[in-house]
MARVOVO-219711 format. One record per residue: residue in one letter; x, z, y of N, C-alpha, C, O in turn. Coordinates in steps of 0.05 Angstrom, whole numbers, always signed. Layout:
! residues N
('A',(X,Z,Y),(X,Z,Y),(X,Z,Y),(X,Z,Y))
...
//
This chain:
! residues 216
('X',(+17,+0,-25),(+0,+0,+0),(+18,+0,+25),(+11,-14,+45))
('X',(+39,+14,+25),(+58,+13,+47),(+48,+23,+73),(+54,+10,+93))
('X',(+34,+44,+75),(+26,+55,+99),(+49,+66,+115),(+63,+84,+105))
('X',(+53,+58,+140),(+75,+68,+156),(+67,+86,+178),(+82,+103,+187))
('X',(+42,+82,+188),(+30,+98,+209),(+8,+115,+200),(-12,+105,+191))
('X',(+12,+142,+202),(-8,+159,+190),(-20,+176,+213),(-6,+191,+226))
('X',(-47,+173,+217),(-61,+188,+238),(-75,+211,+224),(-89,+208,+204))
('X',(-72,+235,+235),(-85,+259,+224),(-105,+270,+244),(-100,+274,+267))
('X',(-129,+276,+233),(-148,+293,+248),(-134,+321,+249),(-116,+326,+233))
('X',(-143,+339,+267),(-129,+365,+269),(-148,+387,+256),(-141,+398,+235))
('X',(-170,+393,+269),(-187,+414,+259),(-200,+407,+232),(-215,+387,+230))
('X',(-195,+423,+212),(-207,+419,+185),(-190,+399,+168),(-198,+392,+146))
('X',(-167,+390,+179),(-150,+372,+164),(-121,+384,+163),(-110,+388,+141))
('X',(-110,+388,+187),(-83,+401,+187),(-86,+431,+189),(-72,+446,+175))
('X',(-105,+441,+205),(-110,+469,+208),(-139,+477,+200),(-158,+461,+202))
('X',(-141,+502,+193),(-168,+514,+188),(-175,+531,+214),(-166,+554,+217))
('X',(-191,+519,+231),(-197,+533,+257),(-223,+547,+258),(-234,+553,+279))
('X',(-234,+553,+234),(-262,+564,+233),(-266,+588,+250),(-287,+590,+264))
('X',(-249,+608,+250),(-254,+633,+264),(-254,+627,+294),(-273,+635,+308))
('X',(-233,+614,+304),(-231,+608,+333),(-253,+590,+342),(-264,+596,+364))
('X',(-261,+570,+329),(-282,+552,+339),(-309,+566,+337),(-325,+564,+356))
('X',(-315,+580,+315),(-341,+593,+314),(-343,+616,+334),(-365,+621,+344))
('X',(-321,+631,+339),(-322,+652,+359),(-328,+640,+386),(-342,+652,+402))
('X',(-316,+617,+391),(-319,+604,+418),(-348,+594,+420),(-359,+595,+442))
('X',(-360,+583,+400),(-388,+575,+400),(-406,+598,+404),(-425,+597,+420))
('X',(-402,+620,+389),(-417,+645,+391),(-417,+655,+419),(-438,+662,+430))
('X',(-394,+654,+432),(-390,+663,+459),(-407,+645,+478),(-421,+655,+496))
('X',(-406,+619,+474),(-421,+601,+491),(-452,+604,+487),(-467,+603,+506))
('X',(-461,+607,+462),(-489,+608,+457),(-501,+634,+469),(-524,+635,+477))
('X',(-485,+656,+469),(-495,+680,+479),(-501,+678,+510),(-518,+692,+520))
('X',(-488,+660,+523),(-493,+655,+551),(-522,+645,+555),(-534,+647,+576))
('X',(-534,+633,+534),(-561,+622,+533),(-580,+640,+519),(-603,+631,+513))
('X',(-572,+663,+512),(-589,+682,+498),(-593,+676,+468),(-612,+684,+456))
('X',(-575,+661,+457),(-577,+653,+429),(-557,+668,+413),(-533,+668,+419))
('X',(-568,+683,+392),(-551,+700,+375),(-550,+685,+347),(-570,+674,+338))
('X',(-526,+685,+336),(-523,+672,+309),(-515,+693,+290),(-494,+706,+294))
('X',(-531,+698,+269),(-525,+719,+249),(-506,+710,+228),(-491,+726,+216))
('X',(-506,+683,+222),(-490,+673,+200),(-469,+653,+211),(-476,+631,+218))
('X',(-443,+662,+212),(-423,+645,+224),(-420,+618,+211),(-413,+598,+224))
('X',(-427,+616,+185),(-424,+592,+170),(-442,+570,+181),(-437,+546,+177))
('X',(-464,+578,+195),(-482,+558,+207),(-468,+542,+229),(-478,+521,+236))
('X',(-446,+552,+239),(-432,+539,+260),(-408,+522,+251),(-395,+509,+267))
('X',(-404,+521,+224),(-382,+505,+215),(-387,+476,+221),(-368,+460,+221))
('X',(-411,+467,+227),(-418,+440,+232),(-406,+432,+259),(-403,+408,+265))
('X',(-398,+451,+276),(-385,+445,+301),(-356,+437,+297),(-344,+426,+316))
('X',(-344,+441,+273),(-317,+435,+269),(-314,+405,+263),(-323,+395,+243))
('X',(-302,+390,+282),(-298,+361,+278),(-310,+344,+299),(-296,+331,+314))
('X',(-338,+344,+300),(-351,+327,+320),(-346,+335,+350),(-340,+358,+355))
('X',(-349,+317,+368),(-347,+325,+396),(-365,+348,+403),(-388,+349,+394))
('X',(-355,+367,+419),(-371,+391,+424),(-397,+386,+439),(-418,+397,+431))
('X',(-396,+370,+460),(-420,+367,+476),(-443,+355,+458),(-466,+363,+460))
('X',(-436,+337,+441),(-454,+324,+423),(-466,+345,+404),(-490,+344,+397))
('X',(-450,+363,+395),(-459,+383,+376),(-479,+402,+389),(-499,+409,+377))
('X',(-474,+411,+414),(-493,+429,+428),(-519,+415,+431),(-540,+427,+428))
('X',(-518,+389,+438),(-543,+373,+441),(-558,+371,+415),(-582,+376,+413))
('X',(-543,+362,+394),(-556,+356,+368),(-566,+381,+353),(-587,+380,+342))
('X',(-551,+403,+354),(-557,+426,+337),(-574,+447,+353),(-588,+463,+340))
('X',(-574,+447,+380),(-588,+467,+394),(-607,+455,+415),(-620,+469,+431))
('X',(-610,+429,+415),(-628,+415,+433),(-621,+418,+462),(-638,+416,+480))
('X',(-595,+423,+469),(-587,+425,+497),(-590,+398,+511),(-586,+377,+499))
('X',(-597,+400,+537),(-596,+376,+553),(-567,+369,+559),(-549,+385,+554))
('X',(-561,+345,+569),(-533,+337,+574),(-520,+357,+594),(-496,+363,+592))
('X',(-535,+366,+613),(-525,+384,+634),(-519,+411,+620),(-498,+423,+625))
('X',(-538,+421,+603),(-533,+446,+589),(-509,+445,+570),(-492,+463,+569))
('X',(-507,+423,+556),(-486,+420,+538),(-459,+418,+552),(-439,+429,+542))
('X',(-458,+406,+574),(-432,+404,+589),(-423,+432,+598),(-400,+440,+596))
('X',(-444,+449,+607),(-437,+476,+615),(-429,+492,+590),(-410,+508,+592))
('X',(-444,+488,+568),(-436,+502,+544),(-408,+499,+534),(-395,+517,+524))
('X',(-399,+473,+538),(-370,+467,+532),(-351,+483,+550),(-331,+493,+541))
('X',(-359,+486,+575),(-343,+501,+594),(-341,+530,+585),(-320,+543,+587))
('X',(-365,+542,+577),(-365,+569,+566),(-348,+572,+541),(-333,+591,+538))
('X',(-351,+552,+523),(-334,+552,+498),(-305,+553,+506),(-290,+569,+493))
('X',(-297,+537,+525),(-268,+537,+532),(-259,+563,+545),(-236,+569,+544))
('X',(-277,+578,+558),(-270,+603,+569),(-258,+622,+547),(-238,+635,+551))
('X',(-271,+622,+525),(-261,+638,+502),(-238,+623,+488),(-217,+635,+482))
('X',(-241,+598,+484),(-222,+583,+466),(-194,+582,+478),(-174,+587,+464))
('X',(-192,+577,+504),(-165,+572,+515),(-147,+597,+515),(-123,+595,+515))
('X',(-159,+621,+515),(-142,+645,+514),(-141,+660,+487),(-122,+674,+481))
('X',(-162,+656,+471),(-163,+670,+446),(-169,+652,+422),(-154,+653,+402))
('X',(-189,+636,+423),(-198,+620,+400),(-177,+602,+390),(-176,+597,+366))
('X',(-161,+590,+408),(-141,+571,+400),(-120,+582,+380),(-108,+567,+365))
('X',(-116,+609,+381),(-98,+621,+364),(-110,+635,+339),(-96,+645,+321))
('X',(-137,+634,+338),(-151,+645,+314),(-154,+620,+295),(-175,+608,+292))
('X',(-131,+614,+282),(-127,+587,+269),(-105,+590,+250),(-88,+608,+253))
('X',(-104,+573,+230),(-80,+574,+212),(-76,+545,+200),(-95,+530,+197))
('X',(-51,+539,+194),(-45,+513,+181),(-50,+516,+151),(-42,+536,+139))
('X',(-63,+495,+139),(-69,+496,+111),(-43,+498,+94),(-23,+486,+101))
('X',(-45,+514,+73),(-22,+518,+55),(-11,+489,+46),(-26,+472,+37))
('X',(+15,+486,+49),(+27,+462,+39),(+28,+439,+59),(+40,+418,+54))
('X',(+15,+443,+81),(+12,+420,+101),(+39,+414,+115),(+47,+391,+120))
('X',(+53,+436,+122),(+78,+430,+135),(+98,+417,+116),(+113,+399,+124))
('X',(+97,+425,+91),(+116,+412,+71),(+107,+382,+69),(+125,+364,+68))
('X',(+82,+376,+69),(+73,+347,+69),(+83,+332,+93),(+93,+310,+90))
('X',(+80,+344,+117),(+90,+331,+142),(+120,+326,+140),(+129,+304,+146))
('X',(+135,+345,+130),(+164,+342,+130),(+172,+319,+110),(+190,+303,+115))
('X',(+157,+319,+86),(+164,+299,+66),(+157,+270,+77),(+172,+251,+73))
('X',(+135,+268,+90),(+126,+242,+100),(+146,+233,+122),(+153,+209,+123))
('X',(+154,+251,+140),(+173,+244,+161),(+200,+236,+149),(+213,+217,+157))
('X',(+209,+251,+128),(+234,+245,+115),(+233,+218,+101),(+254,+206,+96))
('X',(+208,+208,+96),(+205,+182,+84),(+197,+161,+104),(+186,+140,+97))
('X',(+205,+166,+129),(+202,+147,+152),(+174,+140,+159),(+169,+118,+170))
('X',(+155,+157,+154),(+128,+153,+163),(+126,+162,+192),(+138,+181,+200))
('X',(+110,+147,+208),(+104,+154,+235),(+78,+170,+236),(+57,+160,+230))
('X',(+81,+195,+243),(+59,+214,+242),(+46,+218,+269),(+60,+223,+289))
('X',(+20,+217,+271),(+5,+218,+297),(-20,+236,+294),(-34,+234,+274))
('X',(-25,+254,+312),(-49,+269,+312),(-71,+253,+328),(-66,+244,+351))
('X',(-94,+250,+316),(-117,+236,+329),(-142,+254,+326),(-154,+255,+304))
('X',(-149,+269,+348),(-169,+289,+346),(-189,+286,+369),(-182,+277,+391))
('X',(-213,+295,+365),(-232,+296,+387),(-229,+321,+404),(-242,+324,+424))
('X',(-212,+340,+394),(-206,+364,+411),(-192,+354,+436),(-178,+333,+436))
('X',(-195,+368,+457),(-182,+363,+483),(-152,+362,+476),(-140,+379,+463))
('X',(-139,+339,+487),(-111,+335,+480),(-92,+357,+489),(-72,+362,+476))
('X',(-99,+370,+512),(-82,+392,+521),(-83,+415,+500),(-62,+428,+495))
('X',(-106,+420,+488),(-108,+441,+468),(-95,+433,+442),(-81,+449,+429))
('X',(-98,+408,+434),(-86,+398,+410),(-56,+401,+411),(-43,+409,+391))
('X',(-44,+395,+434),(-15,+398,+438),(-6,+427,+435),(+14,+433,+424))
('X',(-23,+444,+447),(-17,+473,+444),(-18,+483,+416),(-1,+499,+408))
('X',(-37,+474,+400),(-40,+481,+372),(-15,+473,+356),(-4,+489,+342))
('X',(-7,+448,+358),(+16,+440,+342),(+42,+452,+351),(+60,+457,+335))
('X',(+44,+458,+377),(+68,+472,+387),(+68,+501,+378),(+89,+511,+370))
('X',(+45,+515,+379),(+42,+542,+370),(+51,+545,+342),(+65,+564,+335))
('X',(+43,+527,+324),(+49,+529,+296),(+76,+515,+289),(+83,+513,+266))
('X',(+90,+507,+309),(+117,+495,+306),(+117,+471,+287),(+135,+466,+271))
('X',(+95,+455,+290),(+95,+429,+275),(+94,+404,+293),(+91,+382,+283))
('X',(+97,+409,+319),(+98,+387,+338),(+122,+368,+332),(+121,+344,+338))
('X',(+143,+379,+320),(+167,+363,+315),(+163,+341,+295),(+180,+323,+294))
('X',(+142,+343,+280),(+136,+322,+260),(+121,+299,+271),(+120,+277,+259))
('X',(+109,+302,+295),(+92,+281,+305),(+103,+265,+327),(+115,+276,+345))
('X',(+100,+238,+326),(+109,+220,+346),(+91,+222,+371),(+101,+217,+393))
('X',(+65,+228,+367),(+46,+228,+387),(+22,+246,+381),(+14,+248,+358))
('X',(+11,+259,+402),(-14,+275,+398),(-35,+263,+416),(-32,+263,+441))
('X',(-55,+252,+404),(-77,+238,+419),(-102,+255,+416),(-110,+263,+393))
('X',(-116,+260,+438),(-141,+275,+438),(-160,+265,+460),(-156,+244,+472))
('X',(-180,+281,+464),(-200,+275,+484),(-191,+286,+512),(-172,+301,+515))
('X',(-204,+277,+533),(-200,+286,+560),(-218,+310,+566),(-241,+311,+556))
('X',(-208,+328,+584),(-224,+352,+591),(-249,+345,+605),(-268,+361,+606))
('X',(-251,+321,+616),(-275,+314,+631),(-297,+302,+613),(-317,+291,+623))
('X',(-293,+303,+586),(-314,+294,+568),(-312,+265,+560),(-328,+255,+545))
('X',(-291,+251,+570),(-287,+223,+561),(-267,+221,+538),(-252,+240,+533))
('X',(-268,+199,+524),(-252,+193,+501),(-255,+215,+480),(-235,+226,+471))
('X',(-280,+221,+473),(-285,+240,+453),(-292,+229,+426),(-287,+242,+405))
('X',(-303,+205,+425),(-311,+194,+399),(-285,+185,+384),(-266,+176,+396))
('X',(-286,+189,+358),(-261,+186,+342),(-250,+157,+344),(-226,+153,+344))
('X',(-268,+138,+345),(-259,+110,+348),(-243,+106,+373),(-224,+91,+374))
('X',(-252,+119,+394),(-238,+118,+420),(-211,+130,+419),(-191,+120,+429))
('X',(-209,+154,+406),(-185,+167,+403),(-164,+152,+386),(-141,+151,+393))
('X',(-174,+141,+364),(-157,+125,+347),(-147,+100,+362),(-123,+94,+361))
('X',(-164,+87,+377),(-156,+63,+393),(-134,+72,+413),(-114,+58,+416))
('X',(-138,+94,+426),(-118,+104,+445),(-92,+112,+431),(-71,+106,+442))
('X',(-93,+124,+408),(-68,+130,+394),(-53,+104,+386),(-29,+102,+389))
('X',(-68,+86,+376),(-56,+59,+367),(-42,+45,+390),(-20,+35,+387))
('X',(-55,+44,+413),(-44,+31,+437),(-20,+48,+448),(+0,+36,+456))
('X',(-23,+74,+448),(-1,+91,+459),(+25,+89,+442),(+47,+92,+452))
('X',(+21,+83,+417),(+44,+82,+398),(+52,+54,+393),(+70,+49,+376))
('X',(+40,+35,+407),(+47,+6,+404),(+45,-4,+375),(+62,-20,+366))
('X',(+25,+5,+360),(+21,-3,+333),(+7,-30,+333),(-14,-34,+344))
('X',(+20,-49,+319),(+10,-77,+317),(-3,-83,+290),(-23,-96,+288))
('X',(+11,-73,+270),(+2,-79,+241),(-17,-58,+231),(-9,-37,+221))
('X',(-44,-63,+235),(-63,-44,+227),(-66,-40,+197),(-75,-20,+188))
('X',(-56,-61,+182),(-57,-59,+153),(-38,-37,+143),(-40,-28,+120))
('X',(-19,-29,+160),(-1,-8,+152),(-9,+20,+165),(+8,+38,+167))
('X',(-34,+22,+174),(-42,+45,+188),(-66,+59,+174),(-84,+45,+165))
('X',(-66,+84,+173),(-88,+100,+158),(-94,+124,+173),(-76,+136,+186))
('X',(-120,+132,+172),(-130,+155,+185),(-139,+176,+164),(-151,+169,+144))
('X',(-132,+201,+170),(-138,+223,+149),(-155,+244,+163),(-147,+254,+184))
('X',(-177,+250,+152),(-195,+271,+164),(-216,+282,+145),(-219,+272,+123))
('X',(-230,+302,+153),(-249,+317,+137),(-278,+311,+141),(-295,+320,+126))
('X',(-284,+295,+163),(-312,+291,+170),(-317,+260,+173),(-299,+244,+175))
('X',(-343,+254,+172),(-352,+226,+173),(-341,+212,+199),(-335,+188,+198))
('X',(-339,+228,+220),(-330,+216,+245),(-302,+203,+243),(-296,+183,+256))
('X',(-285,+215,+226),(-258,+205,+222),(-258,+179,+208),(-243,+161,+213))
('X',(-276,+177,+188),(-278,+154,+170),(-291,+131,+186),(-282,+109,+186))
('X',(-313,+138,+201),(-327,+117,+217),(-309,+107,+239),(-308,+83,+245))
('X',(-293,+124,+252),(-275,+115,+272),(-254,+98,+262),(-246,+79,+275))
('X',(-243,+103,+237),(-224,+87,+225),(-235,+59,+219),(-221,+39,+223))
('X',(-259,+58,+209),(-272,+32,+204),(-276,+15,+230),(-272,-9,+230))
('X',(-285,+29,+251),(-288,+14,+276),(-262,+2,+286),(-262,-18,+300))
('X',(-240,+14,+279),(-213,+4,+289),(-200,-14,+266),(-178,-24,+271))
('X',(-213,-17,+243),(-203,-35,+223),(-179,-25,+207),(-162,-40,+198))
('X',(-178,+3,+205),(-156,+15,+189),(-167,+29,+165),(-191,+34,+164))
('X',(-150,+36,+146),(-157,+50,+122),(-162,+79,+128),(-155,+89,+150))
('X',(-174,+94,+109),(-179,+122,+114),(-178,+138,+88),(-183,+127,+67))
('X',(-171,+164,+92),(-171,+184,+71),(-189,+207,+80),(-185,+218,+101))
('X',(-209,+214,+64),(-226,+237,+69),(-216,+260,+52),(-209,+257,+29))
('X',(-214,+284,+65),(-203,+307,+50),(-226,+327,+47),(-243,+332,+64))
('X',(-226,+339,+23),(-248,+357,+15),(-241,+387,+20),(-257,+404,+15))
('X',(-217,+393,+29),(-210,+420,+34),(-218,+429,+62),(-213,+452,+70))
('X',(-230,+410,+79),(-239,+416,+105),(-268,+424,+106),(-277,+440,+90))
('X',(-283,+411,+123),(-311,+419,+128),(-331,+396,+124),(-354,+399,+132))
('X',(-322,+375,+112),(-342,+354,+104),(-345,+353,+75),(-328,+363,+60))
('X',(-368,+343,+65),(-374,+341,+37),(-365,+314,+25),(-360,+294,+39))
('X',(-364,+313,-2),(-357,+288,-15),(-379,+266,-7),(-374,+243,-3))
('X',(-404,+276,-7),(-425,+257,-2),(-423,+246,+27),(-428,+223,+32))
('X',(-416,+263,+45),(-412,+254,+73),(-390,+233,+75),(-394,+212,+88))
('X',(-368,+238,+62),(-345,+220,+63),(-350,+195,+48),(-341,+173,+57))
('X',(-364,+197,+26),(-370,+172,+10),(-390,+154,+27),(-387,+130,+28))
('X',(-410,+166,+39),(-429,+151,+54),(-416,+137,+78),(-424,+115,+85))
('X',(-396,+150,+90),(-382,+139,+113),(-364,+116,+105),(-357,+100,+122))
('X',(-357,+115,+79),(-342,+93,+69),(-311,+98,+67),(-295,+79,+71))
('X',(-303,+124,+62),(-275,+130,+60),(-262,+113,+37),(-274,+109,+16))
('X',(-237,+102,+43),(-224,+86,+23),(-213,+105,+0),(-213,+97,-24))
('X',(-205,+129,+8),(-196,+149,-13),(-209,+175,-6),(-215,+180,+18))
('X',(-214,+192,-26),(-222,+220,-21),(-206,+237,-39),(-203,+233,-63))
('X',(-194,+258,-27),(-176,+275,-42),(-185,+305,-40),(-198,+313,-22))
('X',(-176,+320,-61),(-184,+347,-62),(-163,+366,-49),(-170,+387,-39))
('X',(-138,+358,-50),(-117,+377,-41),(-98,+364,-21),(-97,+339,-18))
('X',(-83,+381,-8),(-62,+370,+10),(-42,+353,-5),(-35,+331,+4))
('X',(-34,+362,-29),(-14,+348,-45),(-24,+319,-52),(-8,+300,-55))
('X',(-51,+315,-55),(-61,+289,-62),(-57,+269,-39),(-54,+245,-45))
('X',(-55,+278,-15),(-49,+260,+7),(-22,+247,+3),(-19,+223,+6))
('X',(-3,+264,-4),(+24,+253,-8),(+26,+233,-30),(+41,+214,-29))
('X',(+10,+239,-52),(+10,+220,-74),(+1,+192,-66),(+11,+172,-75))
('X',(-18,+191,-48),(-29,+164,-38),(-8,+152,-20),(-1,+129,-24))
('X',(+3,+167,-1),(+19,+156,+19),(+48,+149,+9),(+62,+133,+22))
('X',(+56,+162,-12),(+84,+157,-22),(+84,+142,-48),(+106,+139,-60))
('X',(+60,+133,-58),(+60,+119,-82),(+72,+90,-80),(+73,+75,-100))
//
């Protein structure tokens, strides 16, 4: 297959951000008098654009959703961003891929400034050529837009040698929009059914399985 350019989603793929993201959502929802008793109800916020999630899951207007994202960030930028961990074995995977001359890129709907903070905090920024994310003003949030931005920023010409890896349908759909291959991972927050329906080229159970595909 010869994939040379490997794009990774961040939340739910490289890191498990469940505590930080759900705490930030809980903080934002409380501003609207909404209490959440079961944290797992909020796992659906991991991956998709935040404003879209507040609109879809809680019926917020565009104006309310925009403000909810601001409340979310009040908690996230100081605390939630660090309530996070890198999945076991992922740094070893990144090192192995880089040692095998793969160009590694982060492509996330998370605000780019926060994505950069996360990879620097966990000391894995050194493995990535570029970190691509959304803008704080709510633009470039759809995964296809982020992937397009990453490809252009890294001057990637041969899309047949490019692959996107993520845990949600948005990653797979975005990859298809840009005409690149995709790997769906099951250790994050998407289901096999979700990834299959989106049309993932590969679906893997473990971090190690990613390496088997990319280095075969």
